[in-house]
C-alpha positions as CSV (number, residue, x, y, z in Angstrom):
1,M,150.2,-68.1,-48.2
2,E,150.5,-69.4,-44.6
3,A,154.0,-70.6,-45.2
4,M,155.0,-67.1,-46.6
5,L,153.5,-65.4,-43.5
6,T,155.5,-67.7,-41.3
7,R,158.7,-66.9,-43.3
8,I,158.0,-63.2,-43.0
9,E,157.7,-63.5,-39.2
10,Q,161.0,-65.4,-39.1
11,L,162.7,-62.7,-41.2
12,N,161.3,-60.0,-38.9
13,L,162.8,-61.8,-35.9
14,L,166.1,-62.4,-37.7
15,C,166.4,-58.7,-38.5
16,K,165.6,-57.6,-35.0
17,A,168.2,-60.0,-33.6
18,G,170.8,-59.0,-36.2
19,D,173.9,-57.1,-35.5
20,T,174.9,-54.6,-38.2
21,A,178.5,-54.7,-36.9
22,E,178.7,-58.2,-38.4
23,G,178.2,-56.6,-41.9
24,I,176.5,-58.1,-44.9
25,D,178.4,-61.4,-44.7
26,G,177.0,-61.9,-41.2
27,L,173.5,-61.2,-42.4
28,K,173.9,-63.5,-45.4
29,A,175.1,-66.3,-43.2
30,K,171.9,-66.0,-41.0
31,L,169.7,-65.9,-44.2
32,K,171.4,-69.1,-45.4
33,A,170.8,-70.8,-42.1
34,L,167.1,-69.8,-42.2
35,M,166.4,-70.4,-45.8
36,P,169.0,-72.8,-47.3
37,E,166.8,-73.5,-50.3
38,F,167.4,-69.9,-51.5
39,P,171.1,-69.1,-52.6
40,F,170.7,-65.4,-51.6
41,E,173.4,-63.0,-52.6
42,C,173.5,-59.3,-51.7
43,V,173.7,-57.7,-55.1
44,L,172.9,-54.1,-54.3
45,S,172.8,-51.6,-51.4
46,R,171.0,-48.3,-52.0
47,G,171.5,-45.6,-49.4
48,N,171.2,-41.8,-49.1
49,W,167.5,-41.9,-48.2
50,H,165.7,-41.0,-45.0
51,R,162.3,-41.0,-43.4
52,L,160.7,-39.4,-40.4
53,G,162.0,-40.7,-37.1
54,G,160.9,-39.9,-33.5
55,V,161.3,-37.4,-30.7
56,V,164.1,-37.3,-28.1
57,D,164.7,-34.9,-25.1
58,G,167.8,-32.7,-24.6
59,D,169.8,-35.7,-23.5
60,Y,168.8,-37.8,-26.5
61,R,166.5,-40.0,-24.4
62,Q,163.7,-41.3,-26.5
63,V,160.3,-39.7,-26.0
64,S,158.7,-41.4,-29.0
65,D,159.9,-43.6,-31.8
66,N,157.2,-42.3,-34.2
67,I,156.9,-38.5,-34.5
68,S,153.8,-38.7,-36.6
69,H,151.8,-40.7,-34.1
70,W,153.2,-38.6,-31.2
71,A,152.3,-35.3,-32.8
72,E,148.8,-36.3,-33.6
73,R,148.3,-37.5,-30.0
74,E,150.0,-34.5,-28.3
75,S,148.4,-31.8,-30.5
76,Q,144.8,-33.0,-30.2
77,G,144.2,-31.5,-33.6
78,D,145.7,-28.1,-32.7
79,V,149.3,-27.6,-34.0
80,D,149.6,-24.2,-32.2
81,N,148.9,-26.0,-28.9
82,L,151.6,-28.5,-29.7
83,V,154.2,-25.8,-30.4
84,S,153.5,-23.8,-27.3
85,K,153.5,-26.9,-25.1
86,Y,157.0,-28.0,-26.1
87,L,158.6,-24.6,-26.7
88,G,161.7,-24.2,-24.5
89,L,162.0,-27.9,-23.5
90,G,164.9,-28.5,-25.7
91,Y,163.5,-31.5,-27.5
92,F,164.7,-32.7,-30.9
93,A,163.0,-34.4,-33.9
94,T,165.0,-37.3,-35.4
95,R,165.1,-39.0,-38.7
96,L,166.0,-42.5,-39.9
97,A,168.9,-42.6,-42.3
98,G,168.5,-45.6,-44.4
99,N,170.3,-48.1,-46.6
100,T,168.4,-50.9,-48.4
101,H,170.1,-54.2,-49.0
102,Y,168.8,-56.2,-51.9
103,F,169.3,-60.0,-51.8
104,T,168.3,-62.1,-54.8
105,A,168.1,-65.9,-55.4
106,P,167.3,-67.6,-58.7
107,T,164.4,-70.0,-58.5
108,G,164.3,-71.2,-62.1
109,K,165.7,-70.7,-65.6
110,D,163.5,-67.8,-66.7
111,P,164.9,-64.3,-66.0
112,Q,161.9,-63.4,-63.8
113,A,162.2,-66.6,-61.8
114,F,163.9,-65.2,-58.6
115,M,163.2,-64.3,-55.1
116,Q,164.0,-60.7,-54.1
117,L,164.5,-59.9,-50.4
118,E,164.9,-56.3,-49.2
119,I,166.3,-55.5,-45.7
120,E,166.8,-52.0,-44.5
121,E,169.7,-50.9,-42.4
122,L,168.6,-47.9,-40.3
123,Q,170.4,-45.4,-38.1
124,E,168.4,-42.8,-36.1
125,V,170.0,-39.4,-36.2
126,V,169.3,-36.0,-34.8
127,D,167.5,-33.9,-37.5
128,R,166.4,-30.6,-36.0
129,P,165.1,-28.8,-32.9
130,L,161.5,-29.9,-32.3
131,V,160.2,-26.4,-32.1
132,E,161.8,-22.9,-32.5
133,R,160.7,-19.5,-31.3
134,D,158.9,-17.4,-33.9
135,W,158.0,-20.6,-35.9
136,Y,154.4,-21.1,-36.5
137,P,153.6,-24.2,-38.7
138,D,150.3,-24.0,-40.5
139,S,149.5,-27.7,-40.1
140,I,150.7,-31.0,-38.6
141,D,152.2,-31.9,-42.0
142,E,154.4,-28.8,-41.9
143,F,155.3,-29.5,-38.3
144,L,156.4,-33.0,-39.2
145,D,158.5,-32.1,-42.2
146,P,159.1,-28.3,-42.5
147,L,160.8,-27.1,-45.6
148,D,162.5,-23.9,-44.3
149,Y,163.9,-24.9,-41.0
150,P,167.4,-25.1,-39.3
151,R,168.8,-28.6,-39.6
152,L,171.5,-30.0,-37.3
153,E,174.5,-32.2,-37.9
154,P,173.0,-35.8,-38.2
155,E,174.5,-37.1,-34.9
156,P,173.7,-40.8,-34.4
157,I,171.4,-41.8,-31.6
158,G,171.9,-45.4,-30.5
159,R,173.1,-48.2,-32.7
160,S,172.1,-48.9,-36.3
161,Y,169.8,-51.9,-36.8
162,Y,168.1,-54.0,-39.5
163,R,164.5,-54.0,-40.4
164,F,162.8,-56.5,-42.8
165,R,161.2,-54.6,-45.7
166,R,159.7,-57.3,-47.9
167,M,160.3,-60.6,-49.7
168,T,158.9,-60.8,-53.2
169,P,158.6,-63.8,-55.6
170,I,159.2,-61.9,-58.8
171,D,157.8,-64.5,-61.1
172,K,154.5,-64.5,-59.2
173,L,154.5,-60.7,-59.2
174,V,155.0,-60.6,-63.0
175,T,152.2,-63.2,-63.5
176,E,149.6,-61.6,-61.2
177,Q,150.1,-57.9,-62.2
178,P,147.3,-56.7,-64.5
179,T,148.2,-57.3,-68.2
180,G,146.5,-54.0,-69.3
181,N,149.1,-52.0,-67.4
182,G,151.5,-50.5,-70.0
183,T,154.5,-50.4,-67.5
184,H,153.9,-54.0,-66.7
185,Q,153.8,-55.0,-70.4
186,K,157.1,-53.3,-70.9
187,L,158.6,-55.2,-68.0
188,Q,157.4,-58.5,-69.4
189,R,159.0,-57.6,-72.8
190,F,162.2,-56.7,-70.9
191,F,162.3,-60.2,-69.5
192,K,161.4,-61.7,-72.8
193,D,164.2,-59.9,-74.6
194,W,166.7,-61.1,-71.9
195,M,165.6,-64.7,-72.5
196,A,165.8,-64.3,-76.3
197,S,169.2,-62.6,-76.3
198,S,172.8,-63.7,-75.5
199,A,172.4,-62.0,-72.1
200,C,170.7,-65.2,-70.8
201,E,174.0,-67.1,-71.5
202,S,175.6,-65.3,-68.6
203,E,174.7,-65.4,-64.9
204,P,171.0,-65.3,-63.9
205,F,169.2,-62.0,-64.5
206,C,168.9,-61.4,-60.7
207,R,172.7,-61.2,-60.4
208,H,172.7,-58.1,-62.6
209,W,169.3,-56.5,-62.0
210,V,166.8,-55.9,-59.2
211,L,163.3,-54.5,-59.3
212,A,162.6,-51.3,-57.5
213,L,159.1,-51.7,-56.2
214,R,156.7,-48.9,-55.2
215,E,153.2,-49.4,-54.0
216,F,150.5,-47.0,-55.0
217,T,146.7,-46.9,-55.0
218,D,144.9,-46.8,-58.4
219,R,141.7,-44.9,-59.2
220,D,139.6,-47.9,-58.0
221,G,141.3,-47.9,-54.6
222,E,143.2,-51.1,-55.4
223,T,146.8,-51.4,-54.2
224,R,149.2,-51.8,-57.1
225,I,153.0,-52.1,-57.4
226,N,155.0,-50.1,-59.8
227,T,158.2,-51.9,-60.9
228,K,161.4,-50.6,-62.5
229,P,164.5,-52.6,-63.3
230,V,167.6,-51.2,-61.6
231,S,171.1,-52.3,-62.5
232,V,173.2,-53.6,-59.6
233,F,176.5,-52.5,-61.2
234,S,178.7,-51.1,-58.4
235,G,180.4,-47.8,-58.8
236,Q,179.9,-45.1,-61.4
237,L,178.0,-46.5,-64.5
238,P,179.9,-45.8,-67.7
239,D,178.2,-43.7,-70.3
240,L,176.6,-45.6,-73.2
241,P,178.7,-45.4,-76.4
242,S,178.0,-42.3,-78.4
243,A,176.0,-42.9,-81.5
244,N,176.8,-39.5,-82.8
245,R,180.6,-40.0,-82.8
246,L,181.1,-43.7,-83.5
247,S,180.3,-46.1,-86.2
248,G,181.7,-49.3,-87.8
249,A,184.6,-50.9,-86.0
250,E,184.8,-48.2,-83.4
251,L,181.2,-48.6,-82.4
252,A,181.6,-52.4,-82.4
253,N,184.6,-52.1,-80.0
254,A,182.7,-49.6,-77.9
255,V,179.5,-51.7,-77.4
256,H,181.6,-54.9,-76.7
257,G,183.8,-53.0,-74.3
258,Y,180.7,-51.7,-72.5
259,D,179.4,-55.3,-72.2
260,R,182.7,-56.4,-70.6
261,V,182.6,-53.6,-68.0
262,L,179.0,-54.5,-67.1
263,G,179.8,-58.2,-67.0
264,Y,177.4,-59.8,-69.4
265,P,176.6,-59.9,-73.2
266,F,174.3,-57.3,-74.8
267,A,174.4,-55.2,-71.6
268,W,174.4,-52.0,-73.6
269,Y,170.9,-52.8,-75.0
270,F,169.3,-53.4,-71.6
271,M,171.0,-50.4,-70.1
272,M,169.8,-48.3,-73.0
273,L,166.2,-49.5,-72.3
274,G,166.5,-48.2,-68.8
275,S,168.0,-44.8,-69.8
276,A,166.7,-41.6,-71.4
277,A,165.1,-41.9,-74.8
278,S,167.8,-39.8,-76.2
279,N,170.1,-42.8,-76.0
280,Y,167.9,-44.8,-78.3
281,T,170.0,-43.5,-81.2
282,L,172.6,-46.0,-80.2
283,A,170.3,-48.9,-81.3
284,D,169.7,-47.0,-84.6
285,A,173.4,-46.6,-85.2
286,V,174.1,-50.3,-84.5
287,L,171.4,-51.4,-86.9
288,Q,172.7,-49.0,-89.5
289,D,176.1,-50.7,-89.2
290,L,174.6,-54.1,-89.5
291,M,172.7,-53.2,-92.6
292,G,176.1,-52.5,-94.2
293,A,179.4,-54.3,-94.1
294,Y,179.6,-55.0,-90.4
295,D,178.5,-58.1,-88.5
296,Y,179.3,-57.8,-84.8
297,L,176.2,-59.0,-83.0
298,P,175.0,-62.6,-82.5
299,K,172.0,-63.4,-84.7
300,R,169.8,-63.7,-81.6
301,D,170.7,-60.2,-80.4
302,L,170.2,-58.8,-83.9
303,K,166.7,-60.3,-83.9
304,V,165.8,-58.7,-80.6
305,L,167.2,-55.4,-81.8
306,R,165.1,-55.5,-85.0
307,E,162.0,-56.3,-83.1
308,W,162.7,-53.3,-80.9
309,E,163.2,-51.1,-84.0
310,A,159.7,-52.2,-85.2
311,K,158.2,-51.4,-81.9
312,P,160.5,-49.4,-79.6
313,Y,160.0,-49.3,-75.8
314,G,161.8,-48.5,-72.6
315,V,161.6,-49.3,-69.0
């Protein structure tokens, strides 16, 4: 535990000292120097998200880097007082435009045996005027994130920067999560299916998938982590083969072609598990073929598929 805390402190310092102009390769080189025991690769970058930023004056000089704390302090519990106090001063609220870089490194042979590192790349941008005439928010929450409010062009303020988000030993996460959790049981089965299928003959699981992690508080007040597998495929994911239009040799060519595009065997099955339930007809169509004259799946994949048929699930 102490070693992990020390590592987190080092990663915080690495990110603070990092230069986004050096790009992912520069960041990867620094990670390699810090943690040579982990062969980290950046497998996915997820952007187009934002969170609340701070407050700047009319010349974009920083007033506060945290608008939530600033508003609580300045309002003293009275949002009307806050609005009247800053009306006409020309201040702006900012937001942080974010991009999360996922680095993974295998730590063993099992699919869940990998380290996942998340580093955020953040850019502060102008979001909106801090206050407007004839605008009367009902609460601090509405002041912080108003729904119906004029937004500005997201002009950058300062340089972008890195921020350490978290480092997670996934095998430990999978082991320590409560076994009674239905979502967690599905995740365990997802890993089990990977290990039992021909997918494990390719690169490690963590070169094709990451886990999206979201913390929440359960009814007992305990902090839990919700996990969802996310494909790292770059670009537009192809549609799964249509079970309604294809069968026989055409369906065989379609599923194998899909696997080639994704880059590993049996990819269509795992992508199906992570998609809408309406796509589960694909598994039914493949099984229907294999009950007849066709034989286009390895025996180990057919076994996984038949077990899924007996007890379907999705992630």
